[in-house]
C-alpha positions as CSV (number, residue, x, y, z in Angstrom):
1,M,22.0,-21.0,18.4
2,T,21.3,-17.7,16.6
3,M,18.2,-16.2,15.1
4,R,18.7,-15.1,11.5
5,F,16.9,-12.2,9.9
6,E,17.9,-10.8,6.5
7,Q,16.1,-8.2,4.4
8,I,16.8,-8.6,0.6
9,L,16.3,-5.7,-1.7
10,A,15.5,-6.0,-5.4
11,E,16.4,-2.6,-6.8
12,G,14.3,-0.9,-9.4
13,I,11.1,-2.4,-8.2
14,A,12.1,-1.4,-4.7
15,Q,10.9,-4.8,-3.4
16,C,11.9,-6.3,0.0
17,S,11.8,-10.0,0.7
18,Y,13.0,-11.7,3.8
19,L,14.8,-14.8,4.9
20,L,14.4,-15.7,8.5
21,G,15.1,-18.7,10.7
22,D,17.2,-20.1,13.5
23,T,20.5,-22.0,13.3
24,G,19.5,-24.1,16.4
25,S,16.6,-25.8,14.5
26,G,18.3,-25.3,11.2
27,T,15.0,-24.2,9.7
28,A,14.1,-21.1,7.8
29,A,11.3,-19.3,5.9
30,V,11.2,-16.9,3.0
31,V,8.6,-14.2,2.7
32,D,7.6,-12.5,-0.5
33,P,10.4,-13.9,-2.8
34,R,11.2,-12.6,-6.2
35,P,11.6,-15.0,-9.2
36,D,15.4,-14.9,-9.4
37,C,15.5,-17.0,-6.2
38,D,19.2,-18.2,-6.1
39,I,20.0,-15.5,-3.5
40,Y,17.6,-17.2,-0.8
41,I,19.1,-20.7,-1.6
42,E,22.7,-19.4,-1.3
43,R,22.1,-17.5,1.8
44,A,20.3,-20.3,3.6
45,K,23.1,-22.6,2.5
46,A,25.7,-20.3,3.8
47,L,23.9,-20.1,7.2
48,G,23.3,-23.7,7.5
49,L,19.6,-23.4,7.3
50,T,16.9,-25.5,5.4
51,I,14.1,-23.5,3.8
52,T,10.9,-25.3,5.0
53,H,8.3,-22.6,4.3
54,V,7.6,-19.9,1.7
55,F,5.1,-17.3,2.6
56,E,3.3,-14.7,0.6
57,T,1.7,-11.7,2.3
58,H,-0.7,-11.1,-0.6
59,I,-1.2,-11.6,-4.3
60,H,1.4,-9.1,-5.7
61,A,0.7,-6.7,-8.4
62,D,4.1,-5.0,-9.1
63,F,6.4,-8.0,-9.5
64,L,6.3,-11.6,-10.5
65,S,6.1,-13.8,-7.5
66,G,9.0,-16.2,-7.0
67,A,7.2,-18.4,-4.6
68,R,6.6,-21.3,-7.0
69,E,10.0,-20.9,-8.6
70,L,11.7,-21.2,-5.2
71,V,9.7,-24.2,-4.1
72,D,10.5,-26.0,-7.4
73,R,14.2,-25.1,-7.1
74,L,14.1,-26.9,-3.7
75,D,12.5,-30.0,-5.1
76,G,9.0,-29.1,-3.9
77,T,9.9,-29.7,-0.2
78,P,9.0,-26.3,1.3
79,K,5.3,-25.5,2.1
80,L,4.0,-22.7,-0.1
81,C,1.7,-20.8,2.3
82,V,-0.7,-18.1,1.0
83,S,-3.7,-16.3,2.5
84,V,-7.1,-17.6,1.9
85,E,-8.7,-14.7,3.8
86,G,-11.1,-12.4,1.9
87,G,-12.2,-15.3,-0.4
88,A,-8.8,-15.5,-2.2
89,E,-8.4,-18.4,-4.6
90,Y,-5.4,-19.8,-6.5
91,D,-4.7,-22.0,-9.5
92,F,-1.7,-23.7,-8.0
93,E,-0.9,-26.1,-5.2
94,H,-0.6,-24.3,-1.9
95,E,-1.3,-24.4,1.9
96,G,-3.9,-21.9,2.9
97,I,-3.3,-19.7,6.0
98,R,-5.6,-17.6,8.0
99,D,-5.5,-15.0,10.8
100,G,-4.0,-16.4,14.0
101,D,-2.0,-19.2,12.4
102,K,1.5,-19.6,13.9
103,F,4.7,-21.1,12.6
104,S,7.8,-21.7,14.6
105,F,11.4,-21.8,13.4
106,G,13.5,-22.6,16.4
107,Q,13.5,-19.5,18.7
108,L,11.5,-17.6,16.1
109,T,7.7,-17.6,15.7
110,L,5.5,-16.0,13.0
111,E,2.0,-15.2,13.7
112,T,-0.4,-14.5,10.8
113,R,-2.6,-11.5,11.1
114,H,-5.3,-10.6,8.5
115,T,-4.5,-7.0,7.4
116,P,-6.8,-6.2,4.5
117,G,-7.0,-2.9,2.5
118,H,-4.3,-3.1,0.0
119,T,-5.9,-6.3,-1.1
120,P,-8.8,-8.3,0.5
121,E,-6.5,-11.3,1.4
122,H,-3.5,-9.4,2.6
123,V,-1.9,-10.8,5.8
124,S,1.1,-9.5,7.9
125,F,3.3,-11.5,10.1
126,L,4.1,-10.7,13.7
127,L,7.6,-11.9,14.8
128,Y,8.1,-13.3,18.4
129,E,10.9,-14.8,20.2
130,K,10.0,-18.2,21.7
131,D,8.2,-17.8,25.1
132,N,7.8,-14.1,24.7
133,D,4.3,-12.8,24.3
134,D,5.4,-9.4,23.0
135,P,6.3,-9.1,19.3
136,W,9.6,-7.5,18.3
137,G,8.7,-7.0,14.7
138,V,6.1,-7.2,11.9
139,L,6.4,-8.1,8.3
140,S,3.9,-5.6,7.0
141,G,3.9,-6.6,3.3
142,D,2.1,-3.8,1.3
143,S,-0.4,-2.8,4.0
144,F,2.0,-0.4,5.9
145,F,5.2,1.3,4.8
146,V,7.7,3.8,6.0
147,D,5.9,7.1,6.1
148,S,3.0,5.6,4.1
149,V,0.4,2.9,3.7
150,G,-0.7,0.6,0.9
151,R,-2.8,1.8,-1.9
152,P,-6.4,0.5,-2.0
153,D,-7.3,1.1,-5.6
154,L,-5.7,-1.7,-7.5
155,L,-8.8,-3.9,-7.8
156,G,-10.9,-1.3,-9.7
157,D,-13.2,1.5,-8.8
158,D,-16.0,-0.8,-7.6
159,K,-13.6,-2.2,-4.8
160,T,-11.8,0.9,-3.9
161,E,-14.2,2.4,-1.2
162,E,-14.5,-0.9,0.5
163,L,-10.8,-1.6,0.5
164,T,-10.1,2.0,1.6
165,E,-12.3,1.5,4.7
166,A,-10.6,-1.8,5.4
167,L,-7.1,-0.2,5.1
168,F,-8.2,2.5,7.5
169,R,-9.2,-0.1,10.0
170,T,-6.0,-2.0,9.5
171,T,-4.0,1.1,10.1
172,Q,-5.8,2.2,13.2
173,D,-7.0,-1.0,14.8
174,F,-3.9,-3.1,14.1
175,Y,-0.7,-1.1,13.4
176,M,-1.4,1.8,15.7
177,Q,-2.3,-0.5,18.5
178,L,1.0,-2.5,18.4
179,P,3.7,-1.8,21.1
180,E,5.7,1.4,20.1
181,G,9.0,-0.6,20.1
182,V,7.8,-3.0,17.3
183,L,10.0,-2.8,14.2
184,V,8.3,-2.6,10.9
185,Y,9.7,-4.4,7.8
186,P,7.7,-3.6,4.6
187,C,7.7,-5.3,1.2
188,H,8.5,-2.1,-0.5
189,G,10.7,1.0,-0.1
190,A,10.8,4.4,-1.9
191,G,10.3,4.2,-5.6
192,S,7.4,1.7,-5.5
193,A,4.0,2.8,-6.7
194,C,2.3,0.3,-4.2
195,G,1.7,3.3,-1.8
196,P,1.8,7.0,-1.8
197,N,5.0,8.9,-0.9
198,I,6.9,5.9,0.6
199,G,9.9,7.0,2.6
200,D,13.5,6.2,1.9
201,R,14.4,4.1,5.0
202,M,14.2,0.3,4.6
203,S,12.5,-0.2,8.0
204,T,10.9,1.8,10.7
205,S,9.2,1.5,14.2
206,I,5.6,1.9,15.3
207,A,6.8,4.8,17.5
208,Y,8.3,6.7,14.6
209,E,5.3,6.1,12.4
210,K,2.8,7.2,15.1
211,A,4.8,10.5,15.2
212,H,5.5,11.1,11.5
213,N,3.4,8.9,9.2
214,Q,0.8,11.4,7.8
215,Y,-1.6,8.6,6.8
216,A,-1.4,6.8,10.1
217,R,-2.0,10.0,11.9
218,I,-5.4,10.6,10.1
219,T,-8.1,9.2,12.5
220,D,-11.2,10.3,10.5
221,L,-12.2,7.9,7.8
222,E,-13.4,10.5,5.3
223,A,-10.3,12.5,5.7
224,F,-8.4,9.2,5.1
225,K,-10.3,8.6,1.9
226,D,-9.6,12.0,0.7
227,A,-5.8,11.7,1.3
228,M,-5.5,8.3,-0.4
229,T,-7.5,9.6,-3.5
230,K,-5.4,12.7,-3.7
231,D,-2.1,11.1,-3.3
232,A,-2.4,7.9,-5.2
233,P,0.4,7.6,-7.8
234,P,-0.5,6.5,-11.4
235,V,-1.2,2.8,-11.6
236,P,1.4,1.2,-13.8
237,T,-0.1,-0.9,-16.7
238,H,1.5,-4.2,-15.6
239,Y,0.0,-4.1,-12.2
240,P,-3.4,-5.5,-13.2
241,R,-1.8,-8.1,-15.4
242,L,0.6,-9.4,-12.7
243,K,-2.2,-9.6,-10.2
244,K,-3.8,-12.3,-12.4
245,V,-0.7,-14.0,-13.2
246,N,0.4,-14.3,-9.6
247,A,-3.1,-15.6,-8.6
248,A,-3.0,-18.3,-11.4
249,G,0.6,-19.1,-10.6
250,P,3.5,-17.9,-12.7
251,E,5.1,-20.4,-15.0
252,V,8.2,-22.1,-13.4
253,M,11.2,-21.3,-15.5
254,H,13.7,-23.5,-13.6
255,G,16.2,-20.5,-13.8
256,L,16.7,-17.5,-15.9
257,P,14.5,-17.4,-19.1
258,R,16.4,-18.3,-22.2
259,C,17.5,-15.6,-24.6
260,I,19.7,-16.8,-27.5
261,G,22.3,-14.7,-29.4
262,K,21.7,-14.0,-33.1
263,S,24.0,-12.8,-35.9
264,P,23.1,-9.4,-37.5
265,K,21.6,-11.2,-40.5
266,E,19.5,-13.6,-38.2
267,F,18.6,-10.6,-36.0
268,E,17.5,-8.5,-38.9
269,A,15.1,-11.3,-40.1
270,L,13.9,-11.8,-36.6
271,I,12.8,-8.2,-36.0
272,A,11.1,-8.0,-39.3
273,D,8.2,-9.8,-37.5
274,K,6.0,-7.0,-36.3
275,D,5.1,-8.9,-33.2
276,V,8.7,-8.8,-32.0
277,Q,9.5,-5.9,-29.5
278,L,12.8,-4.4,-30.2
279,V,14.4,-3.1,-26.9
280,D,17.8,-1.2,-26.8
281,I,19.2,-1.2,-23.3
282,R,22.0,1.1,-23.8
283,D,22.7,4.5,-22.2
284,M,20.7,7.4,-23.8
285,L,23.7,9.1,-25.3
286,A,24.9,6.0,-27.0
287,F,21.4,5.1,-28.1
288,G,20.8,8.6,-29.7
289,G,24.0,8.3,-31.5
290,G,22.8,5.4,-33.5
291,F,20.2,2.7,-33.1
292,I,18.1,0.1,-35.1
293,E,15.0,1.7,-36.5
294,G,11.9,0.8,-34.4
295,S,13.8,0.4,-31.1
296,L,12.5,1.4,-27.7
297,N,15.3,2.6,-25.4
298,I,14.9,1.4,-22.0
299,G,18.4,1.7,-20.4
300,L,20.0,-1.0,-18.3
301,Q,19.4,0.4,-14.9
302,P,17.5,-1.0,-12.0
303,I,14.5,1.0,-13.0
304,L,14.3,-0.8,-16.4
305,S,11.9,-3.3,-14.7
306,V,9.4,-0.5,-13.9
307,W,9.3,1.1,-17.4
308,A,9.4,-2.3,-19.2
309,G,6.3,-3.1,-17.2
310,W,4.6,0.0,-18.3
311,M,5.7,-0.2,-22.0
312,L,6.0,-3.7,-23.1
313,D,3.5,-6.5,-24.0
314,P,4.2,-9.8,-22.2
315,D,2.6,-11.8,-24.9
316,K,5.0,-10.6,-27.7
317,P,8.6,-11.8,-27.7
318,I,11.4,-9.3,-26.9
319,A,14.5,-8.8,-28.9
320,L,17.4,-7.1,-27.1
321,V,20.2,-4.8,-28.3
322,S,23.1,-4.0,-25.9
323,E,26.5,-2.4,-26.0
324,T,28.0,-5.9,-25.4
325,S,26.6,-9.4,-25.0
326,A,27.8,-9.5,-21.4
327,E,24.8,-7.2,-20.3
328,I,22.1,-9.5,-21.7
329,D,21.6,-11.8,-18.5
330,E,21.1,-8.7,-16.3
331,A,18.5,-7.3,-18.7
332,V,16.6,-10.6,-18.9
333,L,16.7,-10.9,-15.1
334,R,15.2,-7.4,-14.6
335,L,12.5,-8.2,-17.2
336,W,11.8,-11.4,-15.6
337,R,11.1,-9.7,-12.3
338,V,8.0,-8.0,-14.0
339,G,6.7,-11.0,-15.7
340,F,8.5,-11.1,-19.1
341,T,9.6,-14.5,-20.0
342,K,9.3,-14.5,-23.9
343,F,12.6,-13.6,-25.6
344,A,13.1,-13.7,-29.4
345,G,16.8,-13.4,-29.0
346,Y,19.6,-10.8,-28.6
347,L,22.0,-9.1,-31.1
348,N,25.3,-11.1,-30.7
349,G,28.3,-8.8,-30.5
350,G,26.0,-5.7,-29.5
351,I,25.4,-2.7,-31.7
352,A,29.0,-2.8,-32.9
353,A,28.2,-6.1,-34.9
354,W,25.2,-4.3,-36.4
355,R,27.2,-1.2,-37.4
356,T,30.2,-3.2,-38.8
357,S,27.9,-5.2,-41.0
358,G,26.9,-2.1,-42.8
359,R,23.3,-2.1,-41.8
360,P,21.4,1.2,-41.4
361,L,21.1,3.2,-38.2
362,A,18.6,5.9,-37.0
363,H,19.5,8.8,-34.7
364,I,17.8,11.0,-32.1
365,P,19.6,14.3,-31.5
366,Q,20.7,14.9,-28.0
367,V,20.1,18.6,-27.0
368,T,21.9,20.1,-24.0
369,V,20.0,22.5,-21.7
370,Q,22.4,25.3,-23.0
371,E,21.1,24.5,-26.5
372,L,17.6,24.2,-25.5
373,K,17.5,27.6,-23.7
374,G,16.5,30.3,-26.1
375,S,15.9,27.8,-29.0
376,D,12.7,27.3,-31.0
377,L,12.3,23.8,-29.6
378,T,9.1,22.9,-27.7
379,P,10.0,21.3,-24.4
380,L,8.0,18.1,-23.7
381,D,7.9,17.1,-20.0
382,V,7.2,13.4,-19.4
383,R,7.5,13.5,-15.6
384,K,4.8,12.6,-13.1
385,D,2.1,15.3,-12.3
386,E,3.7,16.1,-8.9
387,E,7.1,16.8,-10.5
388,W,5.5,18.9,-13.2
389,D,3.7,20.8,-10.5
390,G,6.8,21.4,-8.5
391,G,8.5,23.3,-11.5
392,R,9.1,23.0,-15.1
393,I,10.9,24.5,-18.1
394,P,9.0,27.6,-19.3
395,G,6.7,26.9,-22.2
396,A,6.8,23.1,-21.8
397,L,4.0,20.8,-22.6
398,H,3.2,17.9,-20.2
399,H,2.5,14.3,-21.1
400,F,3.4,11.7,-18.5
401,L,5.5,8.9,-19.9
402,G,3.2,6.2,-18.7
403,T,0.3,7.5,-20.7
404,I,2.0,9.4,-23.6
405,E,1.5,6.5,-26.0
406,D,-2.3,6.9,-25.6
407,E,-2.1,10.7,-26.0
408,M,0.1,11.0,-29.2
409,D,-3.0,12.3,-31.1
410,E,-2.7,15.4,-28.9
411,L,0.7,16.2,-30.2
412,D,1.5,18.0,-33.4
413,R,3.9,15.8,-35.5
414,S,5.3,19.0,-37.2
415,T,6.5,20.5,-34.0
416,D,10.1,20.2,-33.0
417,Y,10.0,18.6,-29.5
418,A,12.9,18.4,-26.9
419,V,11.7,15.7,-24.5
420,Y,12.9,16.0,-20.9
421,C,12.4,14.3,-17.4
422,Q,14.3,14.8,-14.2
423,G,17.6,13.3,-15.3
424,G,17.2,12.0,-18.9
425,Y,16.4,8.4,-18.5
426,R,12.6,8.7,-19.1
427,A,13.3,11.4,-21.7
428,S,15.0,8.8,-23.9
429,V,12.4,6.2,-23.4
430,A,9.7,8.8,-24.6
431,A,11.8,10.1,-27.4
432,S,12.4,6.6,-28.7
433,L,8.6,5.9,-28.3
434,L,7.7,8.9,-30.4
435,H,10.4,8.2,-33.0
436,R,9.1,4.8,-33.4
437,A,5.6,6.2,-33.8
438,G,6.7,8.3,-36.7
439,F,7.6,11.7,-34.9
440,K,10.9,12.6,-36.7
441,N,11.4,16.1,-35.1
442,V,12.2,14.7,-31.7
443,S,15.3,15.3,-29.6
444,A,16.1,14.2,-26.0
445,V,17.7,16.4,-23.2
446,P,20.6,14.7,-21.3
447,G,20.5,15.9,-17.7
448,S,17.0,17.3,-18.3
449,F,15.2,19.2,-15.6
450,G,18.1,18.5,-13.1
451,A,20.6,20.1,-15.5
452,W,18.3,23.0,-16.3
453,S,17.8,23.7,-12.6
454,A,21.7,23.4,-11.8
455,Q,22.2,26.1,-14.3
456,D,19.7,28.3,-12.6
457,Y,17.7,28.8,-15.6
458,P,14.1,30.1,-15.2
459,V,11.5,27.7,-13.8
460,E,7.8,27.9,-14.2
461,S,5.4,26.6,-11.4
């Protein structure tokens, strides 16, 4: 008999879910699953476990819950358990859980604890070995992170003060009172916007956080409020939307959403519809060299999920352009994780099929840092505020990528802009967005500020 505990990371959205159980009883639970849920089914099968319960720590805002998808894939047999604390309501079949509820899986016991602050209904799960009164771990969801705590401002200004006070009490009265040896397993790692300055490690301990977590070390409520206000990262546009979708219950897709290949002729007719969102997932250099007019370049990296969430409309179908058709499934999966399920189709054969058909291509110049230095180009920085404050290219303008679409009227369309970020990925997203909006004097900077700094070029701060 062996207790099983596996942390499963979804890169890009930096989301951690958990499979835990016991081979003696053959039972297991999944906590905070993502929608591409095959991984839980396959791991449980490999370990000889039956998933009997699916738990959610809270109504997620940053990714599409996979709880209903997973239960459906298992013929509806697992219990779908969600918190009904804080007045939470759901529009799908579920089993409500409250503070103090316990669930056993062989030698492993989960105890539900109400930990509000990030959201009103948020719960965490203390982990015990059978017949042991001391917990060895806690699944902290989005209430407590490595070097950080959850953000309390996702439900709007009228709820932020109340939730900030609740988060302070959760941090001080629950987490800081746990035995120092308790291990902490959060729902997110570094890169997530669900908390300020989340640390790089995938887990931590109460002892370490007592010594090093700057937010947990604040014992004055007003000082805690100030820190949470000052350090809160920008709220991605898809967070409020996904909060509603997850409370209502995401549509069960029965597997990866369908995206059908189209010939260049069919694809050209398809994207003539103004409601279709044209997304090119190639690398910035390949994209800049030639793309279909009107394309938004969101490269096929794990971070695609986040920037698609910021930039795309879930109610409009997406048409995908890639280097080869083999990349489409991965792109669809990463889009699905942030709630996109409507696909108009993809260009069969990739951009080469479009090119060999003789159809037109647009271009965005790629400007090296050597070419940028000393040129008449105006650097346009699309990084976050804290990156900008830490140092930028002299003479640069600043418009954060997440809000630049709403700020285009502040930009002079006759100016020659060289768009940069830290490494180039966001610069290409922004340059394609500006080009699509009619800015024709736009270039992107490969390597961006990282390359500029590597050359020891002057930096403003």
